[in-house]
C-alpha positions as CSV (number, residue, x, y, z in Angstrom):
1,M,-74.7,23.7,-18.9
2,R,-71.1,23.6,-20.1
3,L,-69.5,20.4,-21.3
4,N,-65.7,20.2,-20.6
5,I,-63.9,17.9,-22.9
6,L,-60.4,16.9,-21.8
7,S,-57.7,17.4,-24.3
8,P,-55.9,14.3,-25.7
9,S,-52.6,15.3,-24.2
10,F,-54.1,15.7,-20.8
11,S,-55.8,12.3,-21.1
12,A,-52.5,10.7,-22.1
13,S,-50.7,12.3,-19.2
14,A,-53.3,11.1,-16.7
15,S,-53.2,7.6,-18.1
16,R,-49.5,7.4,-17.5
17,L,-50.1,8.0,-13.8
18,L,-52.6,5.1,-13.6
19,P,-51.1,2.0,-12.2
20,N,-50.9,-1.2,-14.3
21,R,-50.8,-4.8,-13.2
22,W,-47.0,-4.6,-12.6
23,D,-47.5,-1.8,-10.2
24,F,-49.9,-3.9,-8.1
25,I,-47.2,-6.6,-7.9
26,A,-44.3,-4.2,-7.1
27,F,-46.2,-2.1,-4.5
28,P,-46.3,-4.9,-1.8
29,L,-42.5,-5.3,-2.1
30,I,-42.0,-1.5,-1.5
31,I,-44.5,-1.5,1.4
32,C,-42.6,-4.4,3.0
33,L,-39.3,-2.6,2.7
34,I,-40.9,0.5,4.3
35,A,-42.3,-1.6,7.1
36,M,-38.9,-3.2,7.7
37,G,-37.4,0.3,8.1
38,V,-40.2,1.5,10.5
39,V,-39.9,-1.6,12.7
40,G,-36.1,-1.3,12.8
41,Y,-36.4,2.4,13.8
42,H,-38.7,1.7,16.7
43,Q,-36.5,-1.2,17.9
44,T,-33.4,0.9,17.9
45,M,-35.0,3.8,19.8
46,A,-36.1,1.5,22.7
47,P,-34.4,1.9,26.1
48,I,-31.2,-0.1,26.5
49,S,-32.6,-1.8,29.6
50,V,-34.7,-3.9,27.2
51,L,-31.5,-5.6,26.0
52,Q,-30.3,-6.3,29.6
53,T,-33.5,-7.9,30.7
54,Q,-34.3,-10.0,27.6
55,A,-32.1,-13.1,27.0
56,I,-31.5,-14.5,23.5
57,S,-34.1,-17.2,22.8
58,L,-33.1,-20.4,21.0
59,S,-36.7,-20.9,19.8
60,P,-36.9,-21.1,16.0
61,G,-39.9,-18.7,16.1
62,A,-37.5,-15.9,17.3
63,L,-35.3,-16.2,14.2
64,P,-37.4,-14.2,11.7
65,D,-37.2,-11.1,14.0
66,Y,-33.5,-11.7,14.6
67,A,-32.8,-12.1,10.9
68,L,-34.6,-8.8,10.2
69,R,-32.5,-6.9,12.7
70,T,-29.2,-8.4,11.5
71,T,-30.1,-7.7,7.9
72,L,-31.0,-4.1,8.7
73,R,-27.6,-3.6,10.4
74,M,-25.8,-5.1,7.4
75,L,-27.7,-2.9,5.0
76,A,-26.9,0.2,7.1
77,A,-23.3,-0.8,7.2
78,M,-23.3,-1.3,3.4
79,C,-24.7,2.2,2.8
80,A,-21.9,3.7,5.0
81,S,-19.3,1.5,3.2
82,L,-20.4,2.7,-0.2
83,I,-20.1,6.4,0.8
84,F,-16.7,5.7,2.4
85,T,-15.6,3.9,-0.8
86,L,-16.5,6.7,-3.2
87,V,-14.8,9.3,-1.1
88,Y,-11.7,7.4,0.2
89,G,-11.0,5.5,-3.0
90,T,-11.3,8.6,-5.1
91,I,-8.9,10.7,-3.0
92,A,-6.4,7.8,-2.9
93,A,-6.5,7.3,-6.7
94,K,-6.5,11.0,-7.7
95,S,-4.0,12.5,-5.3
96,R,-0.4,11.2,-5.6
97,R,0.5,12.6,-2.2
98,A,-2.7,11.4,-0.4
99,E,-2.1,7.9,-1.9
100,K,1.2,7.6,0.0
101,I,-0.7,7.7,3.3
102,L,-4.2,6.5,2.5
103,V,-3.3,3.2,0.9
104,P,-1.0,2.1,3.8
105,I,-3.7,3.2,6.3
106,L,-6.2,1.0,4.3
107,D,-3.7,-1.9,4.6
108,I,-3.6,-1.4,8.4
109,L,-7.3,-1.0,8.8
110,Q,-8.2,-4.3,7.1
111,S,-5.7,-6.1,9.3
112,V,-7.1,-4.7,12.6
113,P,-9.5,-7.3,14.1
114,V,-13.2,-6.5,14.4
115,L,-12.8,-7.1,18.1
116,G,-10.2,-4.3,18.2
117,Y,-12.7,-1.8,16.6
118,I,-15.4,-2.8,19.0
119,S,-13.1,-2.3,22.1
120,F,-12.4,1.3,21.2
121,T,-15.6,2.5,19.6
122,V,-18.4,1.0,21.8
123,T,-17.9,3.5,24.6
124,F,-18.1,6.5,22.2
125,F,-21.4,5.3,20.6
126,L,-23.0,4.4,23.9
127,A,-22.1,7.9,25.2
128,L,-23.4,9.5,22.0
129,F,-26.9,8.0,22.6
130,P,-27.1,7.4,26.4
131,G,-29.7,5.0,27.6
132,R,-30.9,4.0,24.1
133,V,-30.4,0.8,22.0
134,V,-29.3,3.0,19.1
135,G,-25.9,3.5,20.7
136,A,-25.2,-0.3,20.8
137,E,-26.7,-0.6,17.3
138,C,-24.3,2.0,16.0
139,A,-21.4,0.2,17.6
140,A,-22.5,-3.1,15.9
141,I,-23.1,-1.4,12.5
142,F,-19.6,0.2,12.7
143,A,-18.1,-3.2,13.5
144,I,-19.9,-4.7,10.4
145,F,-18.8,-1.7,8.4
146,T,-15.1,-2.5,9.2
147,S,-15.7,-6.0,7.7
148,Q,-17.2,-4.5,4.5
149,A,-15.6,-1.1,3.6
150,W,-11.9,-2.0,3.0
151,N,-12.7,-4.6,0.3
152,M,-14.9,-2.1,-1.6
153,A,-12.4,0.7,-1.2
154,F,-9.6,-1.4,-2.7
155,S,-11.8,-2.4,-5.6
156,F,-12.9,1.2,-6.4
157,Y,-9.3,2.4,-6.0
158,Q,-8.0,-0.3,-8.4
159,S,-10.7,0.6,-11.0
160,M,-10.0,4.3,-10.7
161,R,-6.3,3.6,-11.4
162,T,-7.0,1.5,-14.5
163,V,-9.5,3.6,-16.4
164,P,-8.3,3.3,-20.1
165,R,-6.3,6.2,-21.3
166,D,-8.4,6.6,-24.5
167,L,-11.5,7.1,-22.4
168,Q,-9.6,9.7,-20.3
169,E,-8.7,11.4,-23.6
170,V,-12.3,11.5,-24.7
171,A,-13.3,13.1,-21.3
172,R,-10.6,15.8,-21.8
173,N,-11.8,16.5,-25.4
174,F,-15.3,17.0,-24.1
175,R,-13.9,19.3,-21.4
176,L,-15.6,17.4,-18.6
177,S,-14.9,18.8,-15.1
178,P,-13.5,16.4,-12.5
179,W,-17.0,16.1,-11.0
180,Q,-18.6,15.3,-14.4
181,R,-15.8,12.9,-15.3
182,F,-16.2,11.1,-11.9
183,W,-19.9,10.4,-12.5
184,K,-19.9,10.0,-16.3
185,L,-16.7,7.9,-16.7
186,E,-15.0,6.7,-13.6
187,V,-17.9,5.5,-11.5
188,P,-19.5,3.7,-14.5
189,F,-16.2,2.1,-15.4
190,A,-15.8,0.8,-11.8
191,M,-19.4,-0.2,-11.3
192,P,-19.3,-3.9,-12.4
193,G,-16.3,-4.7,-10.1
194,L,-17.8,-2.6,-7.3
195,V,-21.1,-4.4,-7.4
196,W,-19.5,-7.8,-7.1
197,N,-17.3,-6.6,-4.3
198,M,-20.4,-5.2,-2.6
199,M,-21.8,-8.7,-2.7
200,M,-18.6,-10.1,-1.2
201,S,-18.6,-7.5,1.5
202,M,-22.2,-8.2,2.4
203,S,-21.4,-11.9,2.7
204,G,-18.2,-11.2,4.6
205,G,-20.1,-9.2,7.2
206,W,-21.8,-12.5,8.2
207,F,-18.4,-13.9,9.1
208,F,-18.0,-11.5,12.0
209,V,-21.6,-10.9,12.8
210,V,-21.2,-12.9,16.1
211,A,-18.6,-10.5,17.4
212,S,-20.5,-7.4,16.3
213,E,-23.7,-8.4,18.1
214,A,-22.1,-9.2,21.5
215,I,-20.7,-5.9,22.9
216,T,-18.7,-5.8,26.1
217,V,-18.4,-2.7,28.2
218,G,-16.3,-3.2,31.3
219,N,-17.7,-6.2,33.1
220,H,-21.1,-6.0,31.3
221,T,-22.0,-7.6,28.0
222,I,-24.8,-6.1,25.8
223,T,-26.2,-8.7,23.4
224,L,-28.1,-7.3,20.5
225,P,-30.9,-9.6,19.2
226,G,-29.8,-11.0,15.9
227,V,-28.6,-14.1,14.0
228,G,-25.1,-13.7,15.3
229,A,-26.2,-13.6,18.9
230,Y,-28.4,-16.6,18.3
231,L,-25.5,-18.5,16.9
232,A,-23.2,-17.6,19.8
233,T,-25.8,-18.8,22.3
234,A,-26.4,-22.0,20.4
235,I,-22.6,-22.7,20.4
236,E,-22.4,-21.9,24.1
237,H,-25.2,-24.4,24.9
238,R,-24.0,-27.0,22.3
239,D,-27.4,-26.9,20.6
240,L,-26.9,-28.6,17.2
241,A,-30.6,-28.1,16.3
242,A,-30.3,-24.4,16.8
243,V,-27.1,-24.3,14.7
244,G,-29.2,-26.0,11.9
245,Y,-31.9,-23.4,12.2
246,V,-29.2,-20.7,11.9
247,I,-27.9,-22.2,8.7
248,L,-31.4,-22.4,7.2
249,T,-32.2,-18.8,8.2
250,M,-29.0,-17.6,6.7
251,A,-29.7,-19.4,3.4
252,L,-33.2,-17.8,3.2
253,V,-31.9,-14.3,4.0
254,I,-29.0,-14.5,1.5
255,L,-31.4,-15.8,-1.2
256,A,-33.8,-12.9,-0.4
257,Y,-31.2,-10.1,-0.7
258,D,-29.6,-11.7,-3.7
259,Q,-32.9,-11.6,-5.6
260,L,-34.1,-8.2,-4.3
261,L,-30.8,-6.3,-4.2
262,F,-27.8,-7.8,-5.9
263,R,-29.3,-9.6,-8.9
264,P,-30.9,-6.3,-10.0
265,L,-27.6,-4.5,-9.4
266,V,-25.6,-7.0,-11.5
267,A,-28.1,-6.8,-14.3
268,W,-28.2,-2.9,-14.2
269,A,-24.4,-2.7,-14.0
270,D,-24.0,-4.8,-17.1
271,K,-24.7,-1.7,-19.3
272,F,-21.4,-0.2,-18.1
273,R,-19.3,-2.9,-19.7
274,M,-16.5,-1.4,-21.8
275,E,-17.0,-3.0,-25.3
276,N,-18.0,-2.3,-28.8
277,T,-20.0,-5.4,-29.4
278,M,-22.9,-7.0,-27.6
279,S,-22.4,-10.3,-25.7
280,A,-24.7,-13.2,-26.6
281,T,-26.1,-13.4,-23.1
282,T,-26.6,-10.7,-20.5
283,P,-27.5,-10.9,-16.8
284,E,-31.2,-10.8,-16.0
285,S,-33.3,-9.8,-13.0
286,W,-37.0,-10.4,-12.6
287,L,-37.2,-7.6,-10.1
288,L,-35.5,-5.1,-12.5
289,D,-37.8,-6.2,-15.3
290,L,-40.8,-5.8,-13.0
291,V,-39.8,-2.2,-12.0
292,R,-39.2,-1.3,-15.7
293,R,-42.7,-2.6,-16.7
294,T,-44.5,-0.6,-14.0
295,R,-46.2,2.6,-15.0
296,L,-46.9,4.6,-11.8
297,I,-43.6,3.6,-10.0
298,T,-41.6,4.5,-13.1
299,Q,-43.2,7.9,-13.2
300,L,-42.6,8.5,-9.5
301,L,-39.0,7.6,-9.9
302,K,-38.4,9.9,-12.9
303,P,-38.0,13.2,-10.8
304,L,-35.4,11.5,-8.6
305,G,-33.5,10.3,-11.7
306,G,-33.7,13.8,-13.2
307,V,-32.2,15.4,-10.0
308,L,-29.4,12.8,-9.9
309,A,-28.6,13.4,-13.5
310,A,-28.6,17.2,-13.0
311,L,-26.2,16.8,-10.1
312,A,-23.8,14.7,-12.2
313,R,-23.8,17.4,-14.9
314,L,-22.7,20.2,-12.5
315,P,-19.5,21.7,-13.8
316,M,-17.7,21.6,-10.5
317,A,-13.9,21.6,-10.5
318,F,-11.4,20.7,-7.8
319,A,-8.2,22.6,-8.2
320,A,-6.5,20.7,-5.4
321,V,-7.0,17.4,-7.1
322,R,-5.7,18.7,-10.4
323,R,-2.6,20.0,-8.9
324,S,-1.7,16.6,-7.7
325,G,-0.7,15.5,-11.1
326,R,-2.8,12.3,-11.0
327,D,-6.0,13.7,-12.6
328,P,-5.9,13.9,-16.4
329,A,-6.4,17.6,-16.9
330,P,-5.5,19.4,-20.1
331,A,-1.8,19.9,-20.7
332,A,-2.1,23.6,-20.3
333,E,-3.5,23.2,-16.7
334,T,-1.0,20.6,-15.4
335,R,1.9,21.7,-13.3
336,P,5.0,19.6,-12.6
337,P,4.9,18.3,-9.0
338,S,6.9,20.2,-6.5
339,K,9.9,18.2,-5.2
340,L,10.1,20.3,-2.1
341,A,6.4,19.8,-1.3
342,D,6.8,16.0,-1.9
343,A,9.8,15.9,0.5
344,A,7.9,17.9,3.1
345,W,4.9,15.5,2.8
346,V,7.1,12.4,3.1
347,L,8.8,14.0,6.2
348,L,5.4,14.6,7.8
349,I,4.3,11.0,7.2
350,V,7.5,9.7,8.7
351,L,7.2,12.0,11.8
352,V,3.6,10.9,12.4
353,T,4.5,7.3,11.9
354,L,7.4,7.6,14.4
355,Y,5.1,9.3,16.9
356,V,2.5,6.6,16.7
357,L,5.2,4.0,17.0
358,Y,6.6,5.7,20.0
359,R,3.1,5.8,21.7
360,V,2.5,2.1,21.0
361,V,5.9,1.1,22.3
362,A,5.5,3.2,25.4
363,Y,2.1,1.6,26.2
364,V,3.0,-1.9,25.3
365,S,6.3,-1.8,27.4
366,T,4.2,-1.3,30.5
367,G,3.1,-5.0,30.4
368,V,5.2,-6.8,27.9
369,S,8.9,-7.9,28.0
370,L,11.3,-7.9,25.1
371,S,11.3,-11.6,24.9
372,E,7.5,-11.5,24.6
373,V,7.9,-9.2,21.6
374,G,10.2,-11.7,19.9
375,H,7.8,-14.5,20.6
376,V,4.9,-12.5,19.0
377,F,7.0,-11.9,15.9
378,V,7.6,-15.7,15.6
379,L,3.8,-16.3,16.0
380,G,3.3,-13.7,13.3
381,A,5.7,-15.5,10.9
382,I,3.7,-18.8,11.5
383,T,0.4,-17.1,10.7
384,L,2.0,-15.4,7.6
385,L,3.1,-18.8,6.3
386,R,-0.4,-20.2,6.8
387,V,-2.0,-17.2,5.0
388,M,0.3,-17.2,2.0
389,V,0.0,-21.0,1.5
390,L,-3.8,-20.8,1.7
391,I,-3.9,-17.8,-0.7
392,A,-1.8,-19.7,-3.2
393,L,-4.1,-22.8,-3.0
394,A,-7.2,-20.6,-3.3
395,T,-5.7,-18.9,-6.4
396,L,-5.1,-22.2,-8.1
397,V,-8.7,-23.3,-7.4
398,W,-10.8,-20.2,-7.9
399,V,-9.1,-18.3,-10.7
400,P,-10.0,-20.9,-13.4
401,L,-13.4,-21.5,-11.9
402,G,-14.1,-17.7,-11.7
403,V,-13.2,-17.2,-15.3
404,L,-15.5,-20.2,-16.3
405,I,-18.4,-18.6,-14.3
406,G,-17.7,-15.1,-15.5
407,L,-17.8,-16.1,-19.2
408,R,-21.2,-17.6,-18.8
409,P,-23.8,-15.1,-17.4
410,A,-26.5,-17.8,-17.2
411,L,-24.2,-19.9,-15.0
412,S,-23.1,-16.8,-13.0
413,E,-26.8,-16.2,-12.1
414,K,-27.1,-19.7,-10.7
415,V,-23.7,-19.7,-8.9
416,Q,-24.1,-16.1,-7.5
417,P,-26.5,-17.0,-4.5
418,L,-24.5,-20.2,-3.7
419,A,-21.2,-18.3,-3.7
420,Q,-22.8,-15.6,-1.4
421,F,-24.0,-18.3,1.0
422,L,-20.6,-20.0,1.1
423,A,-18.9,-16.6,1.6
424,A,-21.3,-15.8,4.4
425,F,-20.9,-19.1,6.1
426,P,-19.4,-18.2,9.5
427,A,-16.4,-20.3,10.7
428,N,-18.2,-20.6,14.0
429,L,-20.7,-23.1,12.4
430,L,-17.8,-25.5,11.8
431,F,-16.3,-25.3,15.3
432,P,-18.2,-28.4,16.5
433,V,-16.9,-30.5,13.7
434,F,-13.3,-29.4,14.0
435,V,-13.1,-29.4,17.8
436,V,-14.7,-32.9,18.1
437,L,-12.4,-34.4,15.4
438,I,-9.3,-32.8,16.7
439,V,-10.0,-33.8,20.3
440,R,-11.2,-37.4,19.5
441,Y,-8.4,-38.3,17.1
442,H,-5.7,-36.2,18.7
443,L,-5.0,-34.2,15.4
444,N,-2.5,-31.4,15.1
445,P,-4.4,-28.1,15.5
446,D,-1.7,-26.2,13.6
447,I,-2.7,-28.1,10.5
448,W,-6.4,-28.9,10.9
449,L,-7.5,-25.4,12.1
450,S,-5.8,-23.7,9.1
451,P,-8.7,-24.3,6.6
452,L,-10.9,-22.1,8.9
453,I,-8.7,-19.1,8.1
454,I,-9.5,-19.2,4.4
455,L,-13.1,-20.4,4.7
456,G,-14.6,-17.0,4.5
457,T,-11.9,-15.0,2.7
458,Q,-11.2,-17.2,-0.4
459,W,-14.4,-15.9,-1.9
460,Y,-12.8,-12.4,-2.4
461,I,-10.6,-14.0,-5.1
462,L,-13.6,-15.8,-6.7
463,F,-15.9,-12.7,-6.7
464,N,-13.2,-10.4,-8.1
465,V,-12.2,-12.8,-10.8
466,I,-15.9,-13.2,-11.8
467,A,-16.2,-9.4,-11.8
468,G,-13.0,-9.0,-14.0
469,T,-14.2,-11.7,-16.4
470,S,-17.7,-10.2,-16.6
471,A,-16.2,-6.7,-17.3
472,F,-13.8,-8.1,-19.9
473,P,-14.7,-6.5,-23.3
474,N,-16.6,-8.8,-25.6
475,D,-14.9,-7.5,-28.6
476,F,-11.5,-8.6,-27.1
477,K,-13.0,-12.1,-26.8
478,E,-14.2,-12.1,-30.4
479,A,-10.8,-10.9,-31.6
480,A,-9.1,-13.7,-29.7
481,A,-11.5,-16.2,-31.3
482,N,-11.0,-14.8,-34.8
483,F,-7.2,-15.1,-34.4
484,R,-7.7,-18.7,-33.1
485,I,-5.9,-18.0,-29.8
486,R,-6.6,-21.0,-27.7
487,G,-5.4,-23.1,-24.8
488,W,-2.6,-21.8,-22.6
489,Q,-1.9,-19.0,-25.1
490,W,-5.4,-17.7,-24.5
491,W,-4.9,-17.8,-20.8
492,K,-1.5,-16.1,-21.0
493,Q,-2.1,-13.5,-23.6
494,V,-5.8,-12.7,-23.3
495,M,-7.7,-13.6,-20.1
496,L,-5.1,-13.5,-17.3
497,P,-3.8,-10.0,-18.3
498,G,-7.5,-8.9,-18.5
499,I,-8.5,-10.1,-15.1
500,F,-5.1,-9.5,-13.4
501,P,-6.0,-6.1,-11.8
502,Y,-9.2,-7.6,-10.4
503,Y,-7.3,-10.7,-9.1
504,V,-4.8,-8.5,-7.3
505,T,-7.7,-6.7,-5.6
506,G,-9.2,-10.0,-4.6
507,A,-5.9,-11.5,-3.4
508,I,-5.0,-8.4,-1.3
509,T,-8.4,-8.3,0.4
510,A,-8.4,-12.1,0.9
511,A,-5.0,-12.0,2.5
512,G,-6.0,-9.1,4.8
513,G,-9.3,-10.9,5.6
514,A,-7.4,-14.1,6.4
515,W,-5.2,-12.3,8.9
516,N,-8.4,-11.0,10.6
517,A,-10.0,-14.5,10.4
518,S,-7.0,-16.1,12.1
519,I,-8.3,-14.6,15.4
520,V,-11.5,-16.5,15.1
521,S,-9.9,-19.6,13.5
522,E,-6.7,-20.3,15.5
523,Y,-8.6,-20.3,18.8
524,V,-11.9,-22.2,18.7
525,S,-14.3,-23.6,21.3
526,W,-17.3,-25.8,21.5
527,G,-18.9,-25.6,24.9
528,N,-16.1,-26.2,27.4
529,D,-13.7,-27.7,24.9
530,K,-11.1,-25.3,23.5
531,V,-8.5,-25.9,20.8
532,A,-5.7,-23.5,19.9
533,A,-3.1,-23.5,17.1
534,H,0.3,-21.7,17.3
535,G,-0.1,-18.3,15.6
536,L,-0.7,-14.6,16.1
537,G,-4.5,-14.9,15.8
538,A,-4.7,-17.3,18.7
539,Y,-2.4,-15.0,20.7
540,I,-4.8,-12.0,20.2
541,A,-7.9,-14.1,20.9
542,H,-6.5,-15.5,24.1
543,N,-5.4,-12.1,25.4
544,T,-8.7,-10.6,24.4
545,T,-10.5,-13.1,26.5
546,A,-8.1,-12.4,29.4
547,G,-8.4,-8.7,29.0
548,N,-4.7,-8.1,28.7
549,F,-4.7,-4.8,26.7
550,P,-0.9,-4.3,26.3
551,K,-0.6,-7.7,24.7
552,I,-3.7,-7.1,22.6
553,I,-2.1,-3.9,21.3
554,L,1.2,-5.7,20.7
555,G,-0.6,-8.5,18.7
556,I,-2.6,-6.0,16.6
557,A,0.5,-3.9,16.0
558,V,2.6,-6.9,14.8
559,M,-0.3,-8.1,12.6
560,S,-0.6,-4.6,11.0
561,L,3.2,-4.5,10.5
562,F,3.2,-7.9,8.7
563,V,0.2,-7.0,6.6
564,T,1.7,-3.7,5.6
565,L,5.1,-5.2,4.7
566,V,3.5,-7.9,2.6
567,N,1.3,-5.4,0.8
568,R,4.3,-3.1,0.2
569,L,6.7,-5.8,-1.0
570,L,4.2,-8.0,-3.0
571,W,0.8,-6.6,-3.7
572,R,1.7,-3.0,-4.4
573,P,4.3,-3.9,-7.1
574,L,1.7,-6.1,-8.7
575,Y,-0.7,-3.2,-8.6
576,A,1.9,-1.0,-10.3
577,Y,2.6,-3.7,-12.9
578,A,-1.2,-4.0,-13.7
579,D,-1.4,-0.2,-14.0
580,A,1.6,0.1,-16.3
581,R,1.4,-3.0,-18.4
582,L,-2.1,-4.4,-18.4
583,R,-4.4,-1.5,-19.0
584,M,-7.1,-2.1,-21.6
585,D,-6.3,1.0,-23.7
């Protein structure tokens, strides 16, 4: 008989694969996430006739299933938005010529209403998956994607443009390829701001979830089971109890994904803060601590981490990006930009713009008179005034509060779920209050409907200011304290310059979101009572209900024109100022 004695190294390796008590706590969470994915997959592959035969139930017992389906749509849209952000934001920030067209396109995209995207994409997705719910689900996910992606892309683009020059110099000295520099320097530098904007985008998706879950094709409406469809049905039936159930469900769902997703991301992204000293307090996450304490799960995740790290170290280079002159390549490899190529590129952009303008004018002229165009421009000016006044008021309120929250990580952890809930609070939930008050007391809708515009978009400013304050180097704060810089001088010389690039990102996305929200907020209803304010949003909403496509296109085109002009004349110069004068080099 032979006696085999295991070596100590083999025993140690085997013991590392044995689960500990933290594994037994974490495994149920993982199993629940897998079960959510499996359930969602089976529901999306069902025949589309199921949606047409099952009406939305206002029973509170149906809300857990509706909340699950809405959450899965929003998470799918968030994954697509993240991929879009990394690709689009990088090209816009790296290529000087691409920036000339990609950034204006982004300005226009964020001003196009969610209803506009649904109108032109739903037929494509339904034809892509004929007879299946997955086609309608893809249309809804794409609509939610359009309410998330632009904010994240702006944030990532701003971060890529403001990477400190000394860090770029270090990357050049280490001869990092553009691919390595992207993953080792630029993405980590952008991560704190990107995570906070992901939270804002996730919450912003709730604002338009009603429109995304009710899809109209011709004379037929396909209603996807979800929290948004439940809310729309409750408003239609004037069921205040059902509206209360929606508010409670939203609060629970937001708290869940705050604790299970965003709180761990905020705590993880804190390690990418650009500073030489450690802050007194750092963000914490019980879930991240739990995963770090596990034994088996940690060992199972190590191969994936090794693969990702190996991919980030690949010495891939992109000559086309280097030739643009934006990427900080070594001096021997840079070439002066070609003026002839720049002129040809600008000419191409102008020609494409003129062609698109010609097509829009040709289509709109079939059902719109010249006087109607002038009237729509006046309505656009009214909405512009509303938006700018509300952005100014939101700035005065949320910039100081955002700095206060960002300087205190413990306070930030408490405020984070509350801010997400308030940002996700759909304006539809306040329609009963506003409609009843305006009708009963004969109030002016032009004034009293205006707060609905900024209700969901003001949080872009707060979240970006918190992100900028959280990313502000701690050694800069200590230097200001050592030099006894206080009061207004501290705001003017230390904190406001430090958060200014983040504020511009928040303000530009808040303004774009406010234009989009005007469609929901300037034309509201509660049952059969309808109240409208004068403005471009009410014009688009009214003609969308009437199905007048030439006027819908005219309204969207005028809105895009206003947004683009404001961004070109106001926000882009502020971006350039932040890039040139307020970099933390």
